[in-house]
Every structure is written in structure tokens, then in C-alpha cells.
C-alpha positions as CSV (number, residue, x, y, z in Angstrom):
1,M,160.9,43.5,52.5
2,R,157.7,44.7,52.1
3,K,155.6,43.0,48.5
4,S,153.5,45.5,46.5
5,I,151.1,44.4,44.3
6,R,149.1,46.0,41.7
7,R,146.6,45.3,38.4
8,I,148.3,46.2,35.3
9,G,145.4,45.6,32.6
10,G,144.2,42.8,34.2
11,V,146.8,41.1,35.3
12,V,148.9,41.6,38.6
13,A,152.5,42.2,38.9
14,A,154.0,41.7,41.9
15,T,157.5,42.9,43.4
16,A,159.9,42.3,45.8
17,V,161.3,45.9,47.9
18,A,164.3,45.3,49.9
19,G,166.0,48.2,51.8
20,G,164.1,50.8,49.0
21,V,165.9,48.8,46.5
22,M,163.4,47.2,44.1
23,V,164.2,43.2,43.7
24,A,163.9,41.3,40.0
25,A,165.2,39.5,37.7
26,A,166.8,41.3,33.9
27,A,166.0,40.6,31.7
28,P,167.3,41.8,28.5
29,A,165.7,45.3,26.5
30,Q,165.9,45.6,22.5
31,A,168.8,47.2,22.5
32,G,171.0,48.2,19.5
33,F,173.1,44.8,18.2
34,V,173.6,41.6,20.3
35,T,176.9,40.5,19.7
36,P,179.0,37.7,18.1
37,V,181.1,35.6,20.9
38,Y,179.3,36.1,24.0
39,G,175.3,36.6,22.3
40,M,175.2,39.8,24.3
41,T,172.5,42.6,23.7
42,C,174.3,46.0,23.5
43,D,174.1,49.9,22.7
44,T,176.7,51.9,22.8
45,G,176.6,56.0,22.6
46,Y,178.4,58.9,24.2
47,N,176.9,62.2,25.6
48,S,177.2,66.3,25.1
49,S,180.8,65.6,26.4
50,Y,181.4,63.5,23.7
51,R,182.4,61.0,26.4
52,A,181.4,57.3,25.0
53,W,180.0,54.5,26.8
54,G,178.5,50.9,26.7
55,V,176.0,49.1,28.4
56,C,175.5,45.2,27.7
57,W,173.7,42.2,28.8
58,A,175.5,38.6,29.1
59,P,173.4,35.5,29.1
60,I,177.0,33.9,29.7
61,P,179.8,35.0,31.7
62,A,182.2,37.4,29.3
63,K,184.9,39.6,28.5
64,W,184.8,42.8,27.0
65,K,185.5,46.3,26.3
66,L,185.1,49.5,24.5
67,R,186.5,51.2,21.9
68,V,186.3,54.8,20.5
69,D,187.4,56.1,17.6
70,C,187.2,60.1,17.8
71,T,186.5,62.5,15.5
72,F,190.2,64.1,15.9
73,G,192.2,60.3,14.8
74,G,192.9,58.7,18.5
75,T,191.0,55.6,19.0
76,Y,191.1,54.9,22.9
77,D,190.0,51.5,24.6
78,T,188.8,50.9,27.9
79,I,190.4,47.8,30.4
80,W,188.7,44.2,29.8
81,H,186.1,44.3,31.9
82,Y,184.3,40.6,33.3
83,P,181.2,41.5,34.7
84,P,178.4,39.0,36.5
85,Q,176.2,37.2,33.5
86,N,172.3,37.8,33.3
87,E,173.1,41.2,35.0
88,W,173.3,45.0,32.8
89,Y,176.4,45.3,32.4
90,R,177.7,49.4,31.7
91,I,181.7,50.7,30.8
92,D,181.9,54.7,31.1
93,H,185.0,55.2,29.1
94,H,187.3,58.3,30.6
95,V,188.8,60.0,27.3
96,S,186.3,63.3,25.9
97,C,187.0,62.9,22.3
98,N,186.8,67.0,22.5
99,I,185.5,67.6,19.0
100,G,183.6,64.5,18.1
101,V,183.7,60.8,18.5
102,N,183.1,58.7,14.6
103,S,182.1,55.4,16.3
104,V,181.7,53.9,19.2
105,H,182.6,49.6,19.9
106,V,181.7,46.6,22.1
107,V,185.4,44.4,21.5
108,E,184.9,41.3,22.6
109,G,187.2,39.0,24.3
110,T,188.1,35.5,24.3
């Protein structure tokens, strides 16, 4: 394991690097919204091919899926996902809304 130390604005920051992968504690950044059931910090969107995505950071074990409402009228859900707590988890929706996307939602299970 190799340690690198940098001075940032008078503050020393240390990171551990193992096999070329940075090891650091994941902390939630500011995102689009916080979910009501699990308190997940999430953001959603879609790319230029109209494929939806969602990314969430869960402070506790959670169950969630992504729901995309396409412009042409279809609404599609992913399967349920059970990501580990205290980590960012991304879902990429497999359906492409060929014309456009009306909305992308995180649906929480109980």
C-alpha cells in the first residue's frame, strides 16, 4: 500500500492507494433530492440516447428501483435493487425512450 499526502490550502490530506484504486470513505455529496423512506441522497437523469439513470447513497440498507416515463406514453421500471449502505449505487435503465423522457423517479420499497 502506498500513501500520498497533499497539502491543500494549509490542510494536509492523506489518501491510501492500493493497487491503483483510491480507497476513501464515501460521503454523500449534494444531490437532487432526499428520499422519504430510507433518507437516500439521490439524483436522476437521462443521456442523449434517452436512457434513464439514477444514483443514490443510502445511509441504511435500502430497496429501490428506477421508474422512467417516456414521452411516447410508456412507463418502465427496473427490477428491485438492494445496494449496500454507505455507498453510491447507480442504476442504468435498459429501456431507451426513443423520442424523449418525461420523468425519472426513484421508487422505494418497504
